[in-house]
N, C-alpha and C positions, 0 to 999 in steps of 0.2 A: 607838282600835282599832276599837273596834265598827262604828262607821261605816265604816272602811277594810273592815273584812270584808264589810260589808252590799256596799259598792261592788263588791266583787270578785267578789261571787257574783251582782251583776246583769250586770256585765261578762261573766262565763262564761255565763249562761245567755243573752245577747245573741249570743255568739258561736255557742252553740249553734244557737240559734233562726235565725240567718242561715245556719249549715251548712244546717240541714233546709230551710231555705227555697231556697238555691241547689241542693241537690239535688234537690228537687221542681221547679225552674225547668228543671233540666238534663234529667229525664226527659219532663217536658212538652213542651220544646224539641225532644229525641228523636223523641217521638212525632208530634209534629205536623210535623216536617221529619226525616223518616228520611233518614241519612245512613250512607256505609260507606267507608272505606278498601282495602276489598277489591274491587277493580275494577282492569280493563286494557282497554287500547285494542285495538280489533277492525277487521278490514276484510274484504270477500270478497276471495277469490284464486283464482285459476284455474293448472292446470298446464300451460305450454306445449308442446304437442307438434306434430309435423309429422304432415300428414295424407297425406303421400306420403313413402316411404323414399328415402335418398339419401346422398351426401356432403354434409356444411355446405360450399358455395363461399364462402358470405361470412355473417361474422356481424357485426352493425350494431350491437349493444348491449353495454355491460359492467355488471358487477354494481351494485346500487344506482342504475342509471340511472332517469331520469323520461321518460317516454315519451308522445307526443300519439296518440289514436287515429287509426290509418292507416299509422304510423311503421312501416318495415321491420325487423324485430326479426332475421331469418337469412334466407339462401336457400339453397335445394338445387340442386344442380347439375341444371340442366335439359335436358342434352342427351339423357338416356334419354326423358324425358319428349316432348322434340321430335321425337325419330324416330316415337316411337309415334304421334305427332299425324298426321305426315307419312306415314305407312303407311295409317293408319286413311282422311284426307283421299283417299290415292291408290286406295283400294279402294273409297271410295265413289263415286269421278269413274269408274273404270273400270265399275262397276255401272250408273251413270247412263248410259253411253254404249253397253254391251250391252243395256239395257232400249231405247234409241232403234234400235239396229238389229233387235233382235227386234221389236219394234213396226213397223216397216216390213214385216217379213215377214210378220207377222200381218196387216196392210192387204192385201198381196198375196194372201194364202191367202183372206182375205174376198172382195176381187175374183174372184177365181177362183169361190169359192163362189156370188156373185151369177151369173156368168156362167153358170154349170152349171145355174141354177135357169132361168135365161133360155132356154136351150138346150130345156129339157124343155117351156116352153109351145109353142115353135116345134115340136118334134118330135109334142106333142100337137094342137096344129094341123094338120100335115101328116098324122098317122093318120086323124084325123077325116077330112079333106078325102078320103082314099084310101078311107076306108071308106063313106064318103056316095057317093061316084063309082062305087065296086061293087055299093052297094046300088040305085042308081038302072039301071046298066047290064044285070045279069042278069037281070031281066024281060026284056028286048030281045032275048035270045039265043032264045028259042022262038018269037018272032015272026020271027026270022033279020034282024031290024034290024041287028045286030052279028052279029060272029065268034065262034068261040068261043076263036080264040086273042086276040082283044081280051080277052074276059072273063079267060082265064089271065092276060094282062097286067097287069089291073086287080088278079087278086088277088095277084100278084106284088107289086105295087106296095103293097098294103095289107099285107100280111106284112112287107115290109122297113121302112114306116115303123111297124108296131109295134115291131119290132125296134128301128129307132133310138131309139122312145119310150123301151124298157128301158133302152138304154145310156146316153140322156141322164139318164135316173132315177138310176142306178148311179155315173154321172161326177158328179153332184150329191151323190150320198148320201157318196161318197170325197173330194169337195172340203170339204164341211162338216165330216167329222170331221178333215180335214188342219188345219183352222183351231185355230190354239193360241192360246196368251193368254201375258201378264206378268204374272199373280195372284202367281207363285212368287218372281218375280224383285221385284216390288214389296215384298213381305213382307220379303224379304231387304234391300231398299232401307231400310225403318224401321229393321231390326236394325243396320245398318252407320251409320245418322246416330245411333243412339243412342250407338255405339260412339266416333264422332268428338266427339261433346258430352263423353263420358265423358273420352277423351282431352285435350279443351281444358280441361277441369275440373282433371284431374290436371296438366297445365302450369301451369295458372295457380297452384296450390297451391304450387308452388316457389318464390314468394316468400311467407313467411309477416309478416303484419303485425299491429300491435296492434289487437284488438277495441274497447279503449276507452283513455282516459286512465289511467295507472297508473305504477308504478314495479317495475322488475326486480330480482328478488332470487333469492338461491341458485343464481347462475350459476356453474358450474364446468366449463365446455365451452371449446374453443378452435375457430379455422377447420380443416376437416379432419374433424370427429367425423363419425361415421355415424349419423345420425337415421332410427332406425326407428320405422314408423307407430304413433303412438298412445302411444310413449314420452316421459314428460315430461322436458324439458330443463333448463327453469329454472320458476321461480314469476314470477307476474305481479299484484302488487297492483292491485285496483281502486280507484284513487285518487279515484272519484267521490263515493264514499260512506264514513265513518268510522264507527265505533261506539265506545260503552265497555260492555262488560259489568261490571255492578255488581252483586254477592251480595249482597242483602239478607237478613236475617233475617225469618224467615216471620212473625214477630210483627208485622213491618213492612209486610207486603205489602197490609194492607187499606186501607192509605193511598195507595195506589201503583196507576194507572189507565194504559194505553195512551192517549198525546195529552197527559198532563200535560208541564208544561215542568220542566227541570231544570238543576243547574250541575254542570259538571266541571272538576276541576283535575288539573293535570298533575304528579308529581314532578319532572318535568325542568325546570319553570317554574311554582311553586306560586302566585307573584305573578298569575298571568294566570287569568281565569275565563272559562270557555267554556259558549255557550249549548246548550241539547240537547232532545230530546222523548224521554218515554217510546216508545218503538216497541213492544215487546212484553215480557211477564212469562214465565219460563220455568214449563212444567209439569211439570217432572220432574228429579229427580237419583238417584244410586245413592245409597243410604243406607250409611252407614260401618259401620253396627252390624248390618246383615243384608242378606239378598235372598237372590238365587238363585245359586250357584256355577256352574262351568261344565258339570258333570255335571247339574244340574236339582233339586240337592238345596237344601233352604233352608239357608242360614248364618248361622248361632247364635254369637256371640261368648260365651266363658265369662266373662269378666270382668263386673263387675256396676257401672252406672254410677248412683252416688247423686245426682250432680248431674245434670239434663236440660238439655241445651244444644239452644240452637234451631238449626232447619236452615237452612239459608241456599241461595236461589234466584237463579237469574241473572236480572237486568233489564235488557234491551237499551235503550241510549239511543243515539239517532240524533245527531251533531253538525252543528249550523249553520255552516257557512264554516270550516272546519278549516283550519290553517294547514298546510302542505305538509312545511314545515323542522320541524314538532315533533310529528307524529302518527305513530307508528311502532306497527307490530302489537306486541303484550306489553307496552306501555309502562304503568309503574304509574299509578294514577289512583284520584281521590278523589271520590265521587257525591254528590249533594244534592239533595234533593226539596223546594223552596222550599213553606211553608204558603200557606195561604189562596190558592191558584191554583186556576182552573176546570181 
C-alpha cells in the first residue's frame, strides 16, 4: 500500500512537471514565433469613375469579373465629345486660314512701305540736284550769263523737289504705320490648339479601361446609367499585390521587423501555407480606453480595468504568388512569424 501511494505521488509529480514544462515551452514558442489569428486579407482598391460625364453606352464587365490591364470597363456616349472635337478642329482650321490671308496682306503692306522708303531716296536725290543747280546758277545772274526767268524756273524746281520729298516722307510714314501683324491671331492659335487637345483628350476618356490587372466588385449599375464626372460607379481590386493585415500584441512586436519572412493560413483552406514578407508595422491605433472625442475633450472611461490587456498593432504582410481563387478582401487568416529567420 505504501509503495502504491509513493508511486502515485511520483506519477502526479511527473504530470505536474510535464504540465509546467509544456507551459514553458508554449510560452517560449509564442515568444520566439509570434502568431495571431486576428488577421484578414487586404488588397489595394480604387473607385472606378469616369473623367467625363455622359450616358453609359456600353457596360463591358460584370460584378466579380477578373479583368486585365487595358480591358474596356465601360463606354460613355461619344457623340457629344466627337461633335465638340469637330468644332474645335474647325475653329482651328478657320483661324489658320485667316492667319494665312492676313499674312499675305501684311507682306503687301511691307512691300508698300519698302517702296515708299525708296521714293524718299529718289525724292531726296531730286531735291539735292535741284538745290545744287540753283546754287550754281544764281551767281551767274549778276553777270547776266543767265536770265532771271531761268533762275526763277530753277527756284520753282527746287521748291517742287522739296515738296515732293516731304510728300514721299509722309507717304513712307503712312505706309509704315499701315503695316499690321498676326501676333494676336498667333496667340489665339495657341489657345485653339489647346482647345483641340482638350477635346481630343475628353473624346478618348469616353472609353474607360482597366489601369491594372484586377477584379470588379460592388457593381450595381446597368447600361444606360448616367455617369457624372468623378462619381464612383464600382470598385476595382488591384490583384497584383495582396496583403494580410495581422494584429499582433504589442509584446510580440519586438521580435518582428520589416523584411522578415512570414507564414499565412486562410480559414477558407487551412491546409495550405502561403509564404509572405513583413511589409510594415503599424505605428498607431485609437485606444479604446480613452483619447480625444469629437469636441476635443479627453475621453476617460468610468470603469476600472484590473487586468491590463496588451494592445494590438497591425502588421502588414505581403503575400508571395497568391492564388486568385482563394484571396478575397476581408477573408479570415492566421499569421505566423517563424523563429530563427533573418
